[in-house]
Every structure is written in C-alpha cells, then in structure tokens.
DSSP file (Angstrom, degrees, kcal/mol; ACC not computed):
  #  RESIDUE AA STRUCTURE BP1 BP2  ACC     N-H-->O    O-->H-N    N-H-->O    O-->H-N    TCO  KAPPA ALPHA  PHI   PSI    X-CA   Y-CA   Z-CA
    1    1 A M              0   0    0      0, 0.0   124,-0.1     0, 0.0   123,-0.0   0.000 360.0 360.0 360.0 158.0   85.1   73.3  -16.4
    2    2 A S        -     0   0    0    122,-0.1    87,-0.3     1,-0.1     2,-0.2  -0.223 360.0-121.2 -68.9 156.5   87.0   70.3  -17.8
    3    3 A K     >  -     0   0    0      1,-0.1     4,-1.9    85,-0.1     5,-0.2  -0.589  28.9-108.5 -90.2 160.5   86.0   66.7  -17.3
    4    4 A I  H  > S+     0   0    0     81,-0.9     4,-2.1    83,-0.5     5,-0.2   0.891 120.4  54.6 -57.4 -42.0   88.3   64.2  -15.7
    5    5 A R  H  > S+     0   0    0     80,-0.6     4,-2.2     1,-0.2    -1,-0.2   0.904 106.2  51.9 -59.7 -42.5   88.9   62.5  -19.0
    6    6 A D  H  > S+     0   0    0      1,-0.2     4,-2.2     2,-0.2    -1,-0.2   0.880 107.3  52.6 -62.9 -38.7   89.9   65.8  -20.6
    7    7 A I  H  X S+     0   0    0     -4,-1.9     4,-2.0     1,-0.2    -1,-0.2   0.923 109.3  49.3 -63.3 -43.9   92.5   66.5  -17.9
    8    8 A L  H  X S+     0   0    0     -4,-2.1     4,-1.5     1,-0.2    -2,-0.2   0.898 109.4  51.7 -62.4 -40.7   94.0   63.0  -18.4
    9    9 A I  H  < S+     0   0    0     -4,-2.2    -1,-0.2     1,-0.2    -2,-0.2   0.915 110.0  49.4 -63.0 -42.4   94.2   63.6  -22.2
   10   10 A K  H  < S+     0   0    0     -4,-2.2    -1,-0.2     1,-0.2    -2,-0.2   0.873 107.6  54.9 -63.9 -37.0   96.0   67.0  -21.6
   11   11 A K  H  < S-     0   0    0     -4,-2.0    -1,-0.2    -5,-0.2    -2,-0.2   0.837  96.7-160.7 -66.1 -31.7   98.5   65.3  -19.2
   12   12 A G     <  -     0   0    0     -4,-1.5     2,-0.1    -3,-0.2    -1,-0.1  -0.090  37.1 -31.3  73.7 179.4   99.4   62.8  -21.8
   13   13 A P        -     0   0    0      0, 0.0     2,-0.3     0, 0.0   101,-0.0  -0.420  57.7-161.5 -72.8 143.2  101.1   59.5  -21.1
   14   14 A H        -     0   0    0     -2,-0.1     3,-0.1     2,-0.0    -2,-0.0  -0.896  16.8-147.1-119.7 154.5  103.5   59.2  -18.2
   15   15 A F        +     0   0    0     -2,-0.3    19,-0.1     1,-0.1    24,-0.0  -0.354  62.6 115.0-116.1  50.0  106.1   56.5  -17.6
   16   16 A N        +     0   0    0     18,-0.1    24,-2.9     2,-0.0     2,-0.5  -0.237  37.2 123.3-115.6  42.5  105.9   56.4  -13.9
   17   17 A I  E     +a   40   0A   0     22,-0.2     2,-0.3    -3,-0.1    24,-0.2  -0.900  33.2 175.0-106.5 131.8  104.5   52.9  -13.4
   18   18 A V  E     -a   41   0A   0     22,-3.0    24,-2.8    -2,-0.5    -2,-0.0  -0.867  28.4-114.7-129.4 164.1  106.5   50.5  -11.2
   19   19 A T    >   -     0   0    0     -2,-0.3     3,-1.8    22,-0.2    53,-0.3  -0.565  36.0-104.7 -92.8 163.5  106.0   47.0   -9.9
   20   20 A P  T 3  S+     0   0    0      0, 0.0    53,-1.8     0, 0.0    54,-0.3   0.790 118.9  55.0 -59.7 -28.5  105.6   46.1   -6.2
   21   21 A D  T 3  S+     0   0    0     51,-0.1     2,-0.2    50,-0.1     3,-0.0   0.381  78.1 122.1 -90.0   5.9  109.1   44.7   -6.0
   22   22 A T    <   -     0   0    0     -3,-1.8    50,-2.5     1,-0.1    51,-0.2  -0.468  69.7-114.4 -65.2 134.7  110.7   47.9   -7.3
   23   23 A K  B  >  -D   71   0B   0     48,-0.2     4,-2.1    -2,-0.2     3,-0.4  -0.451  19.1-122.6 -69.1 144.8  113.3   49.3   -4.9
   24   24 A V  H  > S+     0   0    0     46,-2.8     4,-2.6     1,-0.2     5,-0.2   0.882 112.2  57.0 -57.0 -41.0  112.3   52.7   -3.5
   25   25 A L  H  > S+     0   0    0     42,-2.9     4,-1.7    45,-0.3    -1,-0.2   0.896 107.3  48.1 -59.1 -40.9  115.6   54.2   -4.8
   26   26 A D  H  > S+     0   0    0     -3,-0.4     4,-1.9    41,-0.3    -1,-0.2   0.881 110.6  51.5 -67.0 -38.3  114.7   53.1   -8.3
   27   27 A A  H  X S+     0   0    0     -4,-2.1     4,-2.5     1,-0.2    -2,-0.2   0.900 108.2  52.0 -64.2 -40.5  111.2   54.5   -8.0
   28   28 A L  H  X S+     0   0    0     -4,-2.6     4,-2.3     1,-0.2    -1,-0.2   0.872 106.7  53.8 -63.1 -37.1  112.7   57.8   -6.8
   29   29 A T  H  X S+     0   0    0     -4,-1.7     4,-2.4     2,-0.2    -1,-0.2   0.903 109.5  47.5 -64.0 -41.5  114.9   57.9   -9.9
   30   30 A I  H  X S+     0   0    0     -4,-1.9     4,-2.3     2,-0.2    -2,-0.2   0.919 110.1  52.9 -64.5 -43.9  111.9   57.4  -12.1
   31   31 A M  H  X>S+     0   0    0     -4,-2.5     5,-2.4     1,-0.2     4,-0.7   0.912 111.4  46.5 -58.3 -43.4  110.1   60.2  -10.2
   32   32 A K  H ><5S+     0   0    0     -4,-2.3     3,-0.7     1,-0.2    -1,-0.2   0.928 112.3  48.8 -65.8 -45.1  113.0   62.5  -10.8
   33   33 A S  H 3<5S+     0   0    0     -4,-2.4    -1,-0.2     1,-0.2    -2,-0.2   0.828 117.4  41.4 -67.2 -30.5  113.3   61.7  -14.5
   34   34 A E  H 3<5S-     0   0    0     -4,-2.3    -1,-0.2    -5,-0.2    -2,-0.2   0.478 106.8-127.3 -91.7  -4.3  109.6   62.2  -15.1
   35   35 A N  T <<5 +     0   0    0     -3,-0.7     2,-0.3    -4,-0.7    -3,-0.2   0.916  65.6 131.1  55.0  47.2  109.5   65.3  -12.9
   36   36 A L      < -     0   0    0     -5,-2.4    -1,-0.2    -6,-0.2    -2,-0.1  -0.867  61.8-137.6-125.9 159.8  106.6   63.8  -10.9
   37   37 A S  S    S+     0   0    0     -2,-0.3    16,-1.9    -3,-0.1     2,-0.3   0.247  82.9  34.2-101.4  11.9  106.0   63.5   -7.1
   38   38 A Y  E     - B   0  52A   0     14,-0.2     2,-0.3    -7,-0.1    14,-0.2  -0.984  59.6-145.4-156.1 161.9  104.6   59.9   -7.3
   39   39 A V  E     - B   0  51A   0     12,-2.3    12,-2.3    -2,-0.3     2,-0.5  -0.967  24.5-125.0-128.0 151.1  104.8   56.6   -9.1
   40   40 A V  E     -aB  17  50A   0    -24,-2.9   -22,-3.0    -2,-0.3     2,-0.6  -0.825  20.2-143.6 -94.9 130.9  101.9   54.2   -9.7
   41   41 A V  E     +aB  18  49A   0      8,-3.1     7,-2.9    -2,-0.5     8,-1.4  -0.861  29.7 166.2 -99.8 119.7  102.4   50.7   -8.4
   42   42 A M  E     - B   0  47A   0    -24,-2.8     2,-0.4    -2,-0.6     5,-0.2  -0.957  22.7-164.7-133.8 150.9  100.9   48.0  -10.6
   43   43 A D  E >  S- B   0  46A   0      3,-2.3     3,-1.1    -2,-0.3   -24,-0.1  -0.964  80.3 -15.4-137.4 118.9  101.1   44.3  -10.9
   44   44 A N  T 3  S-     0   0    0     -2,-0.4    -1,-0.1     1,-0.3     3,-0.1   0.927 129.1 -52.4  52.4  50.2   99.9   42.5  -14.1
   45   45 A N  T 3  S+     0   0    0      1,-0.2     2,-0.5    -3,-0.0    67,-0.3   0.638 112.4 126.6  62.1  17.2   98.0   45.6  -15.2
   46   46 A Q  E <   -B   43   0A   0     -3,-1.1    -3,-2.3    65,-0.1     2,-0.2  -0.923  62.3-126.4-107.7 123.6   96.3   45.7  -11.7
   47   47 A Y  E     +B   42   0A   0     -2,-0.5    -5,-0.2    -5,-0.2     3,-0.1  -0.484  34.4 167.3 -67.3 131.1   96.4   49.0   -9.8
   48   48 A L  E     -     0   0A   0     -7,-2.9     2,-0.3     1,-0.4    -6,-0.2   0.688  51.8 -69.0-114.4 -33.6   97.8   48.4   -6.3
   49   49 A G  E     -B   41   0A   0     -8,-1.4    -8,-3.1    30,-0.1    -1,-0.4  -0.989  45.2 -81.8 167.2-169.3   98.6   51.9   -5.0
   50   50 A I  E     -BC  40  77A   0     27,-2.2    27,-3.2    -2,-0.3     2,-0.6  -0.990  19.9-154.2-130.5 136.3  100.8   55.0   -5.2
   51   51 A M  E     -B   39   0A   0    -12,-2.3   -12,-2.3    -2,-0.4     2,-0.2  -0.965  26.7-179.2-107.7 124.2  104.2   55.7   -3.8
   52   52 A S  E  >  -B   38   0A   0     -2,-0.6     4,-2.0   -14,-0.2   -14,-0.2  -0.652  45.4-101.0-116.4 171.7  104.7   59.5   -3.3
   53   53 A E  H  > S+     0   0    0    -16,-1.9     4,-2.7     1,-0.2     5,-0.2   0.869 124.3  56.3 -57.0 -36.6  107.4   61.7   -2.0
   54   54 A R  H  > S+     0   0    0    -17,-0.3     4,-2.7     2,-0.2     5,-0.3   0.904 103.5  52.2 -64.9 -41.7  105.5   61.9    1.3
   55   55 A D  H  > S+     0   0    0      1,-0.2     4,-2.7     2,-0.2     5,-0.4   0.919 110.7  50.3 -57.6 -42.8  105.5   58.1    1.6
   56   56 A Y  H  X>S+     0   0    0     -4,-2.0     4,-2.0     1,-0.2     5,-1.8   0.951 113.6  42.5 -61.5 -50.9  109.3   58.3    1.1
   57   57 A T  I  <>S+     0   0    0     -4,-2.7     5,-2.0     3,-0.2    -2,-0.2   0.901 121.9  39.3 -66.6 -39.1  109.9   61.0    3.8
   58   58 A H  I  <5S+     0   0    0     -4,-2.7    -1,-0.2    -5,-0.2    -2,-0.2   0.850 127.4  30.0 -79.0 -34.5  107.5   59.5    6.3
   59   59 A K  I  <5S+     0   0    0     -4,-2.7    -3,-0.2    -5,-0.3    -2,-0.2   0.573 131.3  26.2-108.9 -10.5  108.2   55.8    5.9
   60   60 A I  I  X>S+     0   0    0     -4,-2.0     5,-1.7    -5,-0.4     4,-0.8   0.723 127.0  33.4-110.6 -65.2  111.9   55.7    4.8
   61   61 A K  I >4<S+     0   0    0     -5,-1.8     3,-0.7     1,-0.2    -3,-0.2   0.938 124.8  41.0 -61.7 -50.3  113.7   58.8    6.1
   62   62 A L  T 34<S+     0   0    0     -5,-2.0    -1,-0.2    -6,-0.3    -3,-0.1   0.740 118.9  45.7 -75.6 -21.4  111.7   59.2    9.4
   63   63 A E  T 345S-     0   0    0     -6,-0.1    -1,-0.2     2,-0.0    -2,-0.2   0.408 109.9-118.6 -99.9   1.4  111.7   55.4   10.1
   64   64 A G  T <<5 +     0   0    0     -4,-0.8    -3,-0.2    -3,-0.7    -4,-0.1   0.712  61.1 147.9  73.1  20.8  115.3   54.9    9.3
   65   65 A R      < -     0   0    0     -5,-1.7     2,-0.5    -6,-0.2    -1,-0.2  -0.301  48.9-113.1 -79.0 171.6  114.8   52.4    6.5
   66   66 A K    >>  -     0   0    0      1,-0.1     4,-2.0    -2,-0.1     3,-1.0  -0.930  10.7-152.1-111.6 128.9  117.0   52.2    3.5
   67   67 A S  T 34 S+     0   0    0     -2,-0.5   -42,-2.9     1,-0.2   -41,-0.3   0.669  94.5  59.0 -74.2 -16.2  115.7   53.2    0.0
   68   68 A D  T 34 S+     0   0    0    -44,-0.2    -1,-0.2   -43,-0.1   -45,-0.1   0.562 117.6  29.7 -90.2  -6.4  118.1   50.8   -1.8
   69   69 A T  T <4 S+     0   0    0     -3,-1.0     2,-0.3     2,-0.1    -2,-0.2   0.582 101.4  86.6-120.9 -19.5  116.7   47.7    0.0
   70   70 A T     <  -     0   0    0     -4,-2.0   -46,-2.8     2,-0.0   -45,-0.3  -0.632  69.4-138.1 -84.2 140.3  113.1   48.6    0.7
   71   71 A T  B >   -D   23   0B   0     -2,-0.3     3,-1.3   -48,-0.3     4,-0.5  -0.631  19.9-115.7 -96.6 158.5  110.5   47.9   -2.0
   72   72 A V  G >> S+     0   0    0    -50,-2.5     4,-2.2   -53,-0.3     3,-1.3   0.819 112.2  65.3 -62.5 -31.4  107.7   50.3   -2.9
   73   73 A V  G 34 S+     0   0    0    -53,-1.8    -1,-0.3     1,-0.3   -52,-0.1   0.784  96.9  58.8 -62.5 -25.0  105.0   47.8   -1.8
   74   74 A D  G <4 S+     0   0    0     -3,-1.3    -1,-0.3   -54,-0.3    -2,-0.2   0.706 121.3  21.3 -76.6 -20.1  106.3   48.2    1.8
   75   75 A I  T <4 S+     0   0    0     -3,-1.3    -2,-0.2    -4,-0.5    -1,-0.2   0.499  92.3 117.4-126.6  -6.3  105.7   52.0    1.8
   76   76 A M     <  -     0   0    0     -4,-2.2     2,-0.5    -5,-0.1   -25,-0.3  -0.155  66.2-113.8 -66.5 159.8  103.0   52.8   -0.8
   77   77 A T  B     +C   50   0A   0    -27,-3.2   -27,-2.2     1,-0.1     3,-0.2  -0.841  36.4 171.9 -93.2 126.8   99.6   54.2    0.0
   78   78 A K        +     0   0    0     -2,-0.5    -1,-0.1   -29,-0.2   -27,-0.0   0.637  61.1  63.9-109.8 -19.4   96.9   51.7   -0.8
   79   79 A D        +     0   0    0      2,-0.0    -1,-0.1     3,-0.0   -30,-0.1  -0.098  62.3 141.0-109.0  36.9   93.7   53.2    0.5
   80   80 A L        -     0   0    0     -3,-0.2     2,-0.1     1,-0.1    24,-0.1  -0.485  57.3-108.4 -74.0 145.8   93.1   56.4   -1.6
   81   81 A P        -     0   0    0      0, 0.0     2,-0.3     0, 0.0    -1,-0.1  -0.448  37.4-137.4 -67.9 150.5   89.6   57.2   -2.6
   82   82 A V        -     0   0    0     22,-0.2     2,-0.3    -2,-0.1    24,-0.2  -0.769  14.3-159.3-111.3 156.7   89.1   56.7   -6.4
   83   83 A I  E     -e  106   0C   0     22,-2.6    24,-2.9    -2,-0.3     2,-0.2  -0.852   6.6-142.3-127.2 165.8   87.3   58.9   -8.9
   84   84 A G  E >   -e  107   0C   0     -2,-0.3     3,-1.3    22,-0.2    24,-0.2  -0.697  36.6 -92.9-120.6 175.2   85.7   58.2  -12.3
   85   85 A Y  T 3  S+     0   0    0     22,-0.6   -81,-0.9     1,-0.3   -80,-0.6   0.777 122.1  52.7 -58.1 -29.1   85.5   60.1  -15.6
   86   86 A T  T 3  S+     0   0    0    -83,-0.1    -1,-0.3   -82,-0.1     2,-0.1   0.530  81.1 110.8 -91.7  -5.2   82.1   61.6  -14.6
   87   87 A D    <   -     0   0    0     -3,-1.3   -83,-0.5     1,-0.1     2,-0.2  -0.401  65.7-127.5 -67.8 145.0   83.2   63.0  -11.2
   88   88 A D     >  -     0   0    0    -85,-0.1     4,-1.7     1,-0.1     3,-0.2  -0.523  18.7-111.7 -92.2 164.7   83.3   66.8  -11.0
   89   89 A L  H  > S+     0   0    0    -87,-0.3     4,-2.4     1,-0.2     5,-0.2   0.810 114.5  60.3 -65.8 -31.0   86.2   68.8   -9.8
   90   90 A E  H  > S+     0   0    0      2,-0.2     4,-2.3     1,-0.2    -1,-0.2   0.928 105.0  48.5 -63.0 -43.6   84.4   70.0   -6.7
   91   91 A R  H  > S+     0   0    0     -3,-0.2     4,-2.7     1,-0.2    -1,-0.2   0.904 109.9  53.0 -61.6 -40.2   84.0   66.4   -5.5
   92   92 A C  H  X S+     0   0    0     -4,-1.7     4,-2.6     1,-0.2    -2,-0.2   0.908 108.3  50.1 -61.6 -42.1   87.7   65.8   -6.2
   93   93 A M  H  X S+     0   0    0     -4,-2.4     4,-2.2     2,-0.2    -1,-0.2   0.914 111.0  49.4 -62.5 -42.5   88.6   68.8   -4.0
   94   94 A V  H  X S+     0   0    0     -4,-2.3     4,-3.0     2,-0.2     5,-0.2   0.935 111.5  48.5 -62.5 -46.6   86.4   67.5   -1.2
   95   95 A L  H  X S+     0   0    0     -4,-2.7     4,-2.7     1,-0.2    -2,-0.2   0.921 111.3  49.6 -60.4 -44.8   87.9   64.1   -1.4
   96   96 A M  H  X>S+     0   0    0     -4,-2.6     5,-1.7     1,-0.2     4,-0.5   0.896 114.8  45.3 -61.9 -39.1   91.5   65.5   -1.4
   97   97 A N  H ><5S+     0   0    0     -4,-2.2     3,-0.5    -5,-0.2    -2,-0.2   0.940 115.2  45.0 -69.3 -48.1   90.6   67.6    1.6
   98   98 A V  H 3<5S+     0   0    0     -4,-3.0    -2,-0.2     1,-0.2    -3,-0.2   0.909 121.9  37.4 -63.7 -43.5   88.8   64.9    3.6
   99   99 A Y  H 3<5S-     0   0    0     -4,-2.7    -1,-0.2    -5,-0.2    -2,-0.2   0.409 103.2-129.4 -91.9   1.9   91.5   62.2    2.9
  100  100 A K  T <<5 +     0   0    0     -3,-0.5     2,-0.3    -4,-0.5    -3,-0.2   0.923  61.3 135.7  50.5  51.8   94.4   64.7    3.2
  101  101 A T      < -     0   0    0     -5,-1.7    -1,-0.2    -6,-0.2    -2,-0.1  -0.877  55.0-155.0-127.4 159.6   95.8   63.5   -0.1
  102  102 A R  S    S+     0   0    0     -2,-0.3    16,-1.8    -3,-0.1     2,-0.4   0.298  80.2  63.5-109.1   3.9   97.3   65.1   -3.2
  103  103 A Y  E     - F   0 117C   0     14,-0.2    14,-0.2    15,-0.1    -1,-0.1  -0.989  52.4-175.1-137.3 138.2   96.4   62.2   -5.5
  104  104 A L  E     - F   0 116C   0     12,-2.3    12,-2.8    -2,-0.4   -22,-0.2  -0.961  24.8-134.5-131.3 116.0   93.2   60.5   -6.7
  105  105 A P  E     - F   0 115C   0      0, 0.0   -22,-2.6     0, 0.0     2,-0.5  -0.447  21.3-140.6 -65.5 140.3   93.4   57.3   -8.8
  106  106 A I  E     -eF  83 114C   0      8,-3.2     7,-3.3   -24,-0.2     8,-1.2  -0.903  20.9-177.4-109.0 129.9   91.0   57.5  -11.8
  107  107 A F  E     -eF  84 112C   0    -24,-2.9   -22,-0.6    -2,-0.5     2,-0.4  -0.943  15.3-162.8-124.6 147.5   89.1   54.4  -12.9
  108  108 A D  E >  S- F   0 111C   0      3,-2.5     3,-1.4    -2,-0.4   -24,-0.1  -0.961  82.9 -22.2-128.8 113.3   86.7   53.9  -15.8
  109  109 A E  T 3  S-     0   0    0     -2,-0.4    -1,-0.1     1,-0.3     3,-0.1   0.930 128.7 -48.5  49.8  52.6   84.5   50.8  -15.4
  110  110 A M  T 3  S+     0   0    0      1,-0.2     2,-0.5     0, 0.0    -1,-0.3   0.510 114.8 117.9  71.2   7.5   86.9   49.2  -13.0
  111  111 A K  E <   -F  108   0C   0     -3,-1.4    -3,-2.5   -65,-0.1    -1,-0.2  -0.919  68.8-120.0-109.4 128.4   89.9   49.9  -15.2
  112  112 A F  E     +F  107   0C   0     -2,-0.5    -5,-0.2   -67,-0.3     3,-0.1  -0.425  35.9 169.5 -65.1 132.2   92.7   52.1  -14.0
  113  113 A K  E     -     0   0C   0     -7,-3.3     2,-0.3     1,-0.4    -6,-0.2   0.631  50.1 -69.7-118.6 -23.6   93.2   55.2  -16.2
  114  114 A G  E     -F  106   0C   0     -8,-1.2    -8,-3.2  -101,-0.0     2,-0.4  -0.991  50.6 -71.3 160.1-164.3   95.5   57.5  -14.4
  115  115 A V  E     -F  105   0C   0     -2,-0.3     2,-0.5   -10,-0.2   -75,-0.0  -0.994  22.8-149.0-133.2 131.7   96.0   59.9  -11.5
  116  116 A L  E     -F  104   0C   0    -12,-2.8   -12,-2.3    -2,-0.4     2,-0.2  -0.886  25.5-160.9 -94.2 125.9   94.5   63.3  -10.8
  117  117 A T  E  >  -F  103   0C   0     -2,-0.5     4,-2.2   -14,-0.2   -14,-0.2  -0.624  32.2-110.7-104.2 165.7   96.9   65.4   -8.7
  118  118 A M  H  > S+     0   0    0    -16,-1.8     4,-2.7     1,-0.2     5,-0.2   0.883 120.9  54.3 -58.7 -39.2   96.4   68.5   -6.6
  119  119 A N  H  > S+     0   0    0    -17,-0.2     4,-2.4     2,-0.2    -1,-0.2   0.897 106.2  50.9 -64.3 -40.1   98.4   70.4   -9.2
  120  120 A D  H  > S+     0   0    0      1,-0.2     4,-2.0     2,-0.2    -1,-0.2   0.934 112.3  47.5 -59.1 -45.6   96.1   69.2  -12.0
  121  121 A L  H  X S+     0   0    0     -4,-2.2     4,-2.4     1,-0.2    -2,-0.2   0.911 110.7  50.2 -64.3 -44.8   93.1   70.3  -10.0
  122  122 A M  H  X S+     0   0    0     -4,-2.7     4,-2.7     1,-0.2     5,-0.2   0.905 108.7  53.0 -62.6 -41.4   94.5   73.7   -9.2
  123  123 A R  H  X S+     0   0    0     -4,-2.4     4,-2.4     1,-0.2    -1,-0.2   0.916 111.3  46.5 -58.8 -43.3   95.4   74.3  -12.9
  124  124 A E  H  X S+     0   0    0     -4,-2.0     4,-2.1     2,-0.2    -2,-0.2   0.893 112.4  48.9 -68.3 -40.2   91.8   73.6  -13.9
  125  125 A V  H  X S+     0   0    0     -4,-2.4     4,-1.0     2,-0.2    -2,-0.2   0.924 113.4  46.9 -65.5 -43.9   90.2   75.7  -11.1
  126  126 A I  H ><>S+     0   0    0     -4,-2.7     5,-1.5     1,-0.2     3,-0.6   0.918 112.1  50.6 -63.6 -43.0   92.5   78.7  -12.0
  127  127 A K  H ><5S+     0   0    0     -4,-2.4     3,-1.1     1,-0.2    -1,-0.2   0.879 107.5  54.9 -60.6 -38.5   91.7   78.2  -15.7
  128  128 A G  H 3<5S+     0   0    0     -4,-2.1    -1,-0.2     1,-0.2    -2,-0.2   0.723 103.6  54.5 -69.4 -21.9   88.0   78.2  -14.9
  129  129 A T  T <<5S-     0   0    0     -4,-1.0    -1,-0.2    -3,-0.6    -2,-0.2   0.511 116.2-112.8 -89.3  -4.3   88.2   81.5  -13.1
  130  130 A G  T < 5S+     0   0    0     -3,-1.1     2,-0.4    -4,-0.4    -3,-0.2   0.506  76.6 128.0  87.7   3.3   89.8   83.1  -16.2
  131  131 A T      <       0   0    0     -5,-1.5    -1,-0.3     1,-0.1    -2,-0.2  -0.767 360.0 360.0 -94.0 138.3   93.1   83.7  -14.5
  132  132 A T              0   0    0     -2,-0.4    -1,-0.1    -3,-0.1    -5,-0.1   0.390 360.0 360.0-118.1 360.0   96.3   82.4  -16.2
C-alpha cells in the first residue's frame, strides 16, 4: 500500500488555504471552485484548523449564523488528530473512526504538509485490494 507522502504527491497542490479572518461564504466559494469539501485555515504559514462542509451545516445553518459575516476561525475544527508521513493507512482508518472525522492533517517534522481525506483513504484501500 502507498505511503502518506505518495498519496499527497498524487493529489497534487490544492489552492484551498484560507486565513482565519476569511468569511465563511468566501471559503465556500473556494471549496466549490476546487471541488473539495474543506479548506485549510492557516495564519503566517501556521496550521490552525480545517473548515469543512460539516462545520458549515452544523455551525452556520443549524445555529442561524450568517455565512457572509461569520469568519472561518469561528466555526473551524481545531482539534483533529494529526498523522505523519510514516503512519500506515490502518492507523489513519482507526483515527478517522475514533474521532469521527473525514480529515487528518499531515505533518512532517512539525511542518504542515497537507490533508488526508476519507476519500483518499478509500481510494488507496480499494487500489490495494486489486479492485478498480
């Protein structure tokens, strides 16, 4: 099976990074244009968290907030478990299950490198079973 680093290389660069003061509506626009379900929130090259579609539905729509005035820092998820290049896919599956998340931030020696998603993981598992 692939290593975490290999998965990131296959994914290629994404342009879904926003600052904490980005309005939720602007983050949603980026998510749509990149065809992704999340944005990474960073400030001065420092990873802060992830804002996902789920954050939007639970913390904007269901709480009656406004996406054109609320910033991503107000609704983002900050406490996700992190993984490194050497973690195996089984550990990633366990973390996603235990923490009920679809996203795992990837770090290499304390430097943010990207995000492993549930879809990335499923593609790799299916590929590993010989099914396409």
